[in-house]
C-alpha positions in Angstrom: -11.3 -24.4 -3.1 -12.8 -21.8 -5.4 -15.9 -19.7 -4.7 -17.6 -18.9 -8.0 -20.1 -16.4 -6.8 -21.2 -14.2 -4.0 -24.7 -12.7 -3.8 -23.6 -10.2 -1.2 -20.3 -8.3 -2.0 -18.6 -6.5 0.8 -17.0 -3.3 -0.8 -14.2 -3.2 1.7 -13.4 -6.8 1.0 -13.4 -6.1 -2.7 -10.9 -3.4 -2.2 -8.7 -5.6 -0.1 -8.8 -8.4 -2.7 -8.0 -5.9 -5.5 -4.9 -4.7 -3.6 -3.9 -8.3 -2.9 -4.2 -9.2 -6.6 -2.1 -6.2 -7.4 0.7 -7.5 -5.2 0.1 -5.5 -2.0 0.7 -8.1 0.6 0.5 -5.6 3.4 -3.3 -6.0 3.3 -3.0 -9.4 4.9 -2.7 -7.7 8.3 -5.9 -5.8 7.6 -7.7 -9.0 6.5 -6.5 -10.8 9.6 -7.6 -8.0 11.9 -11.0 -7.9 10.3 -11.8 -11.6 10.4 -9.6 -13.3 13.1 -12.1 -12.9 15.9 -15.1 -14.0 13.7 -13.1 -17.1 12.6 -12.2 -17.9 16.2 -15.9 -17.6 17.3 -17.1 -19.8 14.4 -14.5 -22.4 15.3 -15.4 -22.4 18.9 -19.0 -22.9 17.9 -17.9 -26.0 16.0 -16.4 -27.4 19.2 -12.7 -26.8 18.9 -10.4 -25.4 21.6 -8.7 -22.0 21.2 -5.2 -23.4 20.8 -6.3 -25.7 17.9 -8.2 -22.8 16.4 -5.3 -20.4 16.5 -3.1 -22.9 14.7 -5.8 -23.6 12.2 -6.4 -19.9 11.5 -2.7 -19.4 11.1 -2.6 -22.3 8.6 -5.4 -20.7 6.6 -3.7 -17.3 6.3 -0.4 -19.0 5.5 -2.0 -20.9 2.7 -3.6 -17.8 1.2 -0.3 -15.9 1.5 1.6 -18.6 -0.4 -1.1 -19.5 -3.0 -1.2 -16.4 -5.1 -2.9 -18.2 -8.0 -6.1 -18.5 -5.9 -6.5 -14.8 -5.2 -8.4 -13.9 -8.4 -10.8 -16.8 -7.8 -12.0 -15.5 -4.5 -15.3 -13.7 -4.9 -16.4 -13.5 -1.2 -13.5 -13.1 1.2 -15.5 -13.8 4.3 -17.0 -17.0 2.8 -13.6 -18.1 1.5 -12.0 -17.7 5.0 -14.9 -19.5 6.8 -14.8 -22.4 4.3 -11.1 -22.7 4.5 -11.1 -22.7 8.3 -13.9 -25.4 8.4 -12.0 -27.6 5.9 -8.8 -27.2 7.9 -10.6 -28.1 11.1 -12.3 -31.2 9.5 -8.8 -32.3 8.3 -7.5 -31.9 11.9 -10.4 -33.9 13.3 -9.9 -36.7 10.7 -6.2 -36.9 11.6 -6.9 -37.0 15.4 -9.6 -39.7 15.1 -8.0 -41.6 12.3 -11.3 -41.4 10.4 -11.3 -41.1 6.6 -14.5 -39.2 6.4 -16.4 -37.1 8.9 -19.9 -35.9 8.1 -20.5 -32.2 8.8 -23.7 -33.2 10.4 -21.7 -34.7 13.3 -20.1 -31.4 14.3 -21.8 -30.3 17.5 -22.4 -26.6 16.8 -23.2 -24.4 19.9 -23.9 -20.8 20.5 -23.4 -18.9 23.8 -25.6 -15.8 24.1 -24.4 -12.7 25.9 -26.8 -9.8 26.3 -24.7 -6.6 26.4 -27.4 -3.9 26.1 -26.8 -1.5 29.0 -30.5 -0.4 28.9 -31.6 -3.8 30.2 -31.3 -4.4 34.0 -28.8 -7.1 35.1 -31.5 -9.5 36.4 -33.4 -9.1 33.1 -30.3 -9.7 31.1 -29.8 -13.0 32.9 -33.4 -14.0 32.3 -33.2 -13.1 28.6 -29.9 -15.0 28.2 -31.3 -18.1 29.8 -34.5 -18.0 27.7 -32.7 -17.5 24.4 -30.2 -20.2 25.1 -33.1 -22.6 26.0 -34.8 -22.0 22.7 -31.6 -22.3 20.7 -30.9 -25.6 22.5 -34.2 -27.0 21.0 -32.5 -26.9 17.6 -30.3 -29.5 16.0 -26.6 -28.7 15.8 -26.9 -28.2 12.1 -29.9 -25.8 12.5 -27.9 -23.8 15.1 -25.0 -23.4 12.7 -27.4 -22.3 9.9 -29.1 -19.8 12.2 -25.8 -18.5 13.4 -24.4 -18.0 9.9 -27.7 -16.4 8.7 -28.6 -14.1 11.5 -25.3 -13.5 13.4 -22.8 -13.6 10.5 -25.4 -12.3 8.0 -24.4 -14.7 5.2 -26.7 -15.2 2.3 -28.4 -18.6 1.8 -26.1 -19.3 -1.2 -23.0 -18.7 1.0 -24.3 -20.8 3.8 -25.0 -23.6 1.3 -21.2 -23.6 0.4 -20.3 -23.9 4.1 -22.8 -26.6 4.9 -22.3 -28.5 1.6 -26.0 -28.2 0.8 -28.2 -26.5 -1.9 -29.4 -23.0 -1.2 -32.9 -24.5 -1.2 -31.9 -27.0 1.4 -30.5 -24.2 3.6 -33.7 -22.2 3.3 -35.7 -25.2 4.4 -33.2 -25.8 7.3 -33.5 -22.2 8.6 -37.3 -22.2 8.1 -37.7 -25.3 10.1 -35.4 -23.9 12.8 -37.6 -20.8 13.0 -40.8 -22.8 13.2 -39.3 -25.0 15.9 -38.3 -22.0 18.0 -41.7 -20.4 17.5 -43.3 -23.6 18.9 -41.2 -22.9 22.0 -42.7 -19.4 22.4 -39.5 -17.7 21.0 -41.2 -14.3 20.3 -38.9 -12.8 23.0 -35.9 -13.9 21.0 -36.9 -12.1 17.8 -38.2 -9.0 19.7 -34.8 -8.5 21.4 -32.6 -9.7 18.6 -31.4 -6.1 17.6 -30.4 -5.5 21.3 -28.4 -8.7 21.7 -24.9 -9.6 20.9 -24.0 -13.2 20.5 -20.6 -14.5 21.6 -19.3 -18.0 21.5 
C-alpha cells in the first residue's frame, strides 16, 4: 500500500521517516510509542477486541520493520499506520467469517465520550457525556468514523478518503451530512464544548 500524498505533513513524523530511511531502526520504538494508543482506540471503534488489536498492531509494525522498500513511499506516517491496521483487521475479519469480501460500510464504528475537564462539575459531566453520545448515535456508523477521523484524529479530507476508500469530495459530503444531522438533534452543546472534551473509545 502506497500513500502518494499528504496534505498535512507532521514535522516530527517527517524526521522519524527520514531517520528510518537512513537506516536508524531505533526510531521504531518512538513511532510505536507515538501511535500505539491511537491505533488501539481506532481499532476498538471499529469493533475489535483488545487482544485481536494488539496482535494486529504488532503485525503492522513487523511488516513495516521488514519491508524496507516501502519506507520511501510513505508520505504520511499516521495515515499509513491507520490504513495498514484497517487492512489487517479486515483481513482478520474475512478469515474469521470465511467471507471473500467485506464492505467497509458494514463495520460498526462507535465512539465513547469521556468528559475530562476538571472545571465541569461531576453531575454536569455525566449530563454532557449522555447528550453528546445521544447525538453521535443518530449518525450512521460510517458518518461516526468520518467525524472521528476528522475532528478527533484531525485528519484531512484527502486522508480520510484513503481510509474510507472514497473520494475526498465524498468524504466532505459525508461529514457535512453528519453535521447537519446532528444539528437537527440540537447538537449546539456538542460544538460549544468540543475544545473541553476528550474522546476515548
